[in-house]
C-alpha positions as CSV (number, residue, x, y, z in Angstrom):
1,M,-114.9,85.8,-232.5
2,T,-111.8,86.5,-234.4
3,S,-109.1,83.4,-235.4
4,N,-106.5,84.1,-233.0
5,Q,-108.6,84.7,-229.8
6,T,-109.5,81.6,-227.6
7,Y,-112.2,80.2,-226.3
8,L,-112.2,80.3,-222.7
9,P,-115.5,78.4,-221.0
10,P,-117.8,80.1,-218.6
11,K,-116.7,80.0,-214.7
12,I,-118.3,77.5,-212.7
13,N,-118.7,79.0,-209.2
14,G,-116.8,77.7,-206.7
15,L,-114.7,75.5,-208.7
16,E,-111.9,78.1,-209.4
17,T,-112.1,78.6,-205.2
18,R,-111.4,74.7,-204.6
19,L,-108.9,74.1,-207.1
20,A,-107.0,77.4,-205.7
21,E,-107.2,76.4,-201.8
22,Q,-106.1,73.0,-203.0
23,N,-103.1,74.1,-204.7
24,Q,-102.1,76.6,-201.6
25,V,-102.4,73.4,-199.3
26,E,-100.3,71.5,-202.2
27,R,-97.8,74.2,-201.8
28,R,-97.9,74.3,-198.2
29,Q,-97.2,70.7,-197.7
30,N,-94.6,70.6,-200.4
31,A,-92.8,73.3,-198.5
32,D,-93.3,71.7,-195.1
33,R,-91.5,68.5,-196.5
34,I,-88.3,70.4,-198.1
35,Y,-87.7,72.2,-194.5
36,N,-88.7,69.7,-191.9
37,V,-86.0,67.3,-193.3
38,L,-83.7,66.5,-190.2
39,I,-80.0,67.7,-191.0
40,N,-76.9,65.4,-189.2
41,N,-75.4,68.5,-187.5
42,E,-72.6,67.0,-185.9
43,D,-71.8,65.3,-189.4
44,N,-71.2,68.4,-190.8
45,E,-69.3,69.6,-187.8
46,K,-67.0,67.3,-188.7
47,R,-66.7,67.3,-192.1
48,I,-65.8,71.2,-191.8
49,K,-62.9,70.4,-188.7
50,N,-61.6,67.6,-190.9
51,L,-61.2,70.7,-193.9
52,P,-56.9,71.3,-194.4
53,R,-56.0,74.4,-193.5
54,Q,-56.0,77.4,-196.6
55,S,-53.1,79.7,-197.0
56,I,-53.8,82.9,-199.0
57,S,-51.4,85.5,-199.9
58,D,-53.1,88.0,-201.2
59,P,-53.3,91.4,-199.3
60,L,-56.8,92.1,-200.6
61,W,-58.4,89.0,-199.3
62,D,-56.5,89.6,-195.8
63,Q,-57.6,93.2,-195.5
64,F,-61.5,91.6,-196.0
65,F,-60.9,89.6,-193.7
66,N,-59.0,90.9,-190.9
67,G,-59.9,94.8,-191.9
68,F,-57.8,97.7,-192.9
69,K,-54.9,98.5,-190.3
70,F,-54.5,102.1,-189.6
71,Y,-50.7,102.6,-188.6
């Protein structure tokens, strides 16, 4: 063995499989914890409704959101 190679112990049968399954379960639990958070949509709707109206006089902005006028 040369000096720049690292020594890897022989694989223990079944241990790697159990560790992989455990990691998969933990990843699934973490994802569930993230996505199962209750969101207060009514509060968010009120915040959006109470935002001040914005006026933009950019013609490209107007064309993007209102479409091109053919006349």
